[in-house]
N, C-alpha and C positions, 0 to 999 in steps of 0.2 A: 817324754812321747810328746807325740803333737796334741797341743791343748785342743786341736778339734777333733779330736777322739770323743770327748767329754761330751758332745754338742750332740752326737747321734744317738736316734733313739734304739730301743732294742727292735729288734726285726719283728712281724706279725706273728710269725709261728712261734718266736721265744714268749712273747704276752700270750699265747694259746696256750702253749705247754704248761705257764703258770697258771693261765685261768682253770686247767683242767687236773691242778696235781688234787691228788687225794680222792677225787671221784672212784666211784667204781663203777665200770661199764655192766651191763646185762649179759652173762656167760654164754646165754641162752641164744642171743645175736650176732650175726657175724659182724664185723666192722666194715664199716662204707666210710671212706671218707672223700668228701666234696670240697675238702678246705685247701688245700694245694692244689697250684694249675700245674701240674707234671702231668701231659699227655700220659695217657693208658695204650692208646691203640698199636698196635704192633709195628714196629719200624719197616722200612720197605725192605723186602730179601736180597732185590738188586744193590741196593745202597751197603747193606753188610758185606755181600759177596766180593765189593770193590774193594773196602778194607781188608778182607783176608787174602786177596789178591797179591796186594802192595804192601804186606808186610815189611817187606824187604827195606823199604825205603825208611824206616825207624833208622837205618843209617845213614841218614842225611840230615843236615842240618834245614829245617826252613827257613825261607827269608821274609822279613816283616811284610815287604807287600805284596805275598802271593804269587803264585804263579799266573803267567798270563792266562794260559786257558781256562784257570778259575776266575779271574777279573772278567775275561770275556764271557764266559757263560753266564757270569751276573749281570754283565751289561747288556748281553741279548735279551733275559730273560725279562729285566726291569723295563727295557725298550718295550717291549712286547707288551707287557703287564701294563703299562701306566699311557701307553702310546706316545712315547718320546720320539721329537723327531730322529731318524737315525742318523748315528754317530754323533749325536748330543751329549750322551751320556758315555765319555770316552773312558775306555776299561784302561786306562793309563793315568789319568788325572781326575776323574771320577767316583772311582771305586777304589773302596780298602777292605778288604776281607778281615773279621773280626771273629774274635773265639766268643760266640754270641755277643747277644745285645746287653746283657748285664755288663760286660767288661766294656764294651764299646760305649754306653753309655758314662761310666763314672770315669774312663779314661778321655774321653772328649772335653768334660766340663774339665779335668785337671790341665789339658792341653790349652783351652781356650780363656778361663776366666782369666783376667787379668788382676783380681783381687781389689785390696782395697776397700775402705770402712763402708763405702756406699755401693759395692757390688753387688745384685743380686741375680738369683735365679728364678724364674717364674713357672710354674706348675701348675695343673689342672689339682682340684682336691675334691675328693680322692684322688690317690695316685701311686704308681709304682715307687717304692722306696728309695730306691738307687739313687733318682732324681735328688731327694733332700739329701742322703747323706754324699751324694759327690759333692753339692753346691757346700756344704758344712766345711768337708776334708778339702774343697778349694779357697777356705776362706771367704766364699759368700753369703749372703743369707737369703734363705728361700721365701718366696711370696707366694701364696695360696690362693686360686681363685676359686669361688666354689662350684660344684657340681652337683646339683639335684633336678628333684622332679622340677620345679618350676622352671629352669632354663633346660630340659633336654637331656642333663648331664651334659652340656658343653660349656664353657664359662662365655659367661658374656662380657668379650674384649671391649667392646664399646664402652661399658661402663668403669672400665679402669684407669682410671686417671693417671693423665700424662707424667706428673711425677714418679710414675710406677715405671712407666716403659723408659722412663731417660736413666734410670740406673740398671736397667734390666741390661744383662749381656748375654743370656740362654734363655727365649720359652720353649719349655717342654709340652709339646701336643702327645696324646696318647690316642689316636684313631686308626682302628676300632678301640674304645676304652676298657681299659682296665680299671674299676670293676664291670660298668653299666653296659659295654658291648656299644655305644653310643659311636656313629661316626658325623664325624665333621664335615657338613657339605663343602662344595666348591666355593660358594658364597662367601664362605667365612673365613676360607681360606686364603683368599684375594684379599679380604680386610686385615688377617693376618700380616699377610707378605707388604701389602703397604703401610702397616703400623712399624715392623722390622725396616723397611727404607726409612721412614722418618724419623725413627730413633736409632737406629745404627746397632741392631742385635741379630742374632743368630735365630732361627727356627729350626728347632729339633724335633722332628717326629718320629714318634715311636711308632712303626708298622706291624709289631710282628705278630699281629692277629689279624692283618689283612687277608689271610687266604683263607679265614674260617668264614663262609658267610651262607644266607641261605638260601639266596637266588641266584643261580648260576649266570642269568642274564644280568646279572646289576652286582657289579664287585665293588668293594669300598673304593671312594676314590681316594689316591695321594699324594701326598703334598708334592713331588715331583709332575704328577699327572696334572697336578694346577699350573706348574709352571711353563709345564709345554703348552697348555691351553692358552695363557696368555702371552706368550711368546718370548718368555723370560727362559730362553734355553742353555744361559750359564748358571741357571741356579743359584744366582746369588745370593747369598747369606742363609738359604737353606741346606739344611742335611737329613737324611732319612734313614731308619734303621731298620732292617729285615733280618729273621733269623730263620733258620732250618727246623727248630724245635717245634714249633707247633704246628707250620705249616704240614711238615714232614714225618713226624713223631719223631724226631731226631734229638731230644734234649739233651742225652749226653755224648753227643757228637760235637757240641758246643761250636757251631760253625753259624754264620752270619755276615752281614756286610753293613759297613757306612758309604751311602752315595749321595752327591749332590757338589758344593760350591768347591771348584779345583783349588782354590787359594786356599780354604780351611783346611782342606784334607792334605795340602801338601805340608802345612805345620804339623798338623796331624799325625802324619805319615813319620814324622821327623821325632815328635814323641815319642811313638810306638818303637822305634829302633832302639831307644834306651829302655823302655817300658818293659821289655821282652816277652812278647805275645805272638809271639809265630804260630800259626798253624800249622800242626803235622801234617805232610806232605799227603799220606795216605786219608788224612780225612778231609784234605784239599779234594784228592780224586773221587771220594766217596760225595762231595758238596756238587761237585761239576756234574755227576749223572743225578743228584735230585735236582738240582735246578734247571736241569734240559728233562726232566718229566712230569708231566700233568695228570696223568692217570690216576698215579695214587694220592694225590693231592684231591680230587673230585671224588674217590671213596672213602677220602678222610673226611669230607663236608658232609657227603651223604649218611655216614653214620650218627656226627652229631646233629644233622637235622632230624633224624630219625627220635634221637633222644629228647631233643628239646619238643617234638611234636607227640611224642610219650609223656612227658613228665611235666609240661607249662600244665594242661589239664586240670591234672591231678592238684597240682598244688593250689592251683585258684578256689579250689573249695574251700581253703582255709585262708589263704596269704592273698598280696595284691602282688602280682608277680608280670611281667611284660616280655614277649619276646624281644631278644637283644637284636639289634642292627646286625652284629656280627660278634666275633669270638665265641669261646664255651663256657662264658659264666650267664648264672642267673644274681638278680640283684634284687632281691625282694624286701619289701616290708614286711617285719617282724611285729607279729601282734602283742610283744613285751620287750623289755630293752634287749640290744644284741647280746651284749654278754652272756646275759643269764638264758636269753633262749640257746646261744651255743653250748652254755656249760651242762644245761639242763638235758637239751637235745644227747649230747654225749652220754648222759647218767642213764636216761632213760630209754634212750634207742640208739645207742651204739653209731649212731649218726655224727659225722665231725662237719661244723662249716666254720667258715672265718669272719668273727663279729665286725661288721663295716665300720665301728670306728677306730680298728686298728690301722685302718687305709686311708686313714684320715686325720686330719689336723684341726682343732678347735681355735676359730678364727672369731673375734668377736662375739661370742658367746655360742658361735652356732658349729656344729661339728656334722656334715652332711652325710656321714657315714654311720650314724647313730640312726637306731632300729631299723638297721637293715644288715644283711650278712651276704657274703658271697658264698654263693656254691658253683663248683666246678664242675661240669658236667664230663669228666672224664674217666669215670668207671665204665665198665661193660654197659649195654642198655638194660639188662635184667636187674644189675644192682644199684642203676639207678632211678629206674623205675620201683625197686624195693625201697629203696630210700625216701623217695616223693611220699610214698605209702606210709612209710615209718611217722615222717614229718606230721601228714594229715591226722596219723592217730596221737602225736604227742599233741599238737595243739588243742584238738579237741579234747585231751584228758587235760589240759592246762588253761582252761578255759574261765578266768576269773567268776 
């Protein structure tokens, strides 16, 4: 077996299952899960209809590159959404459809990391666990940049020594952030691009929560948008990941895209032809329909907005909790250690959250996820409000 498999940590939800082993939840309270970031809003009916109308396409092999029509739909959407120069994001050269961002993030790292004893992949901490796992299995070493309240949950890139950047092959960004929801501003993105130019590494921006934001007039900045703002229309060294999972409530469709630097994507596409991960044609047709419609996305944002507006004031009675810039997570401070909070909340109130330390690593004695939990407001509004009320009851009952 690949010895790098031994470097992998258990996935956060495996740790959570182990943490809660043996507890008995109260029978009189229905379970409410805020632990897993799986959208629960209904998938768009028109997307489901496209799939139903094209099941005969199961008889056709899909191509790795995807159809021209899908790549055009993606290019058109990204150009509109991020204010790109028309034609700069070539559907043929700057876009690759993928089976969701998890698969894409993992495979991109395998394709571009050259390996070697000094190869590193730099990521925020806390982080999406695939960044770390992809680095390990590519033979690289992860380097973690702390994101906590002191820096607004955005890494202090200027505090990173040049020695780290010299060995860096990929820097992962996550904006809006998982779990904090923090959006990296343009000024910081420009700084990151300058660092990538100086030290010759790839900036890979995970933007799968970019379409879940509270202010319709102020969508989050994207990395390609920053490129356009500074006249970098070749998107050199810049790669972004987007998905229909959160935007369109289609996690089971496994549909997203990678876009940016044409030279990187050319090699990545070559890798993918061997990787064997082409998107089924009926899924491609459904994806086109989803990318071309914004009405259902606005309805989705409104639903999340209502949940935040209802839940945050309730939780503030007993916890320090902020509205996120974007996304569907809350990242509150817990009044006891995060593992105890999650375990006892399950045992006493049948409400399930994820300990923050499971999304983080301890570096120099500091784990930025400790004494925080991630709450995904994916359940219906009524359940989210009930969960918040139970959390308040739990905290009050367990005050020292």
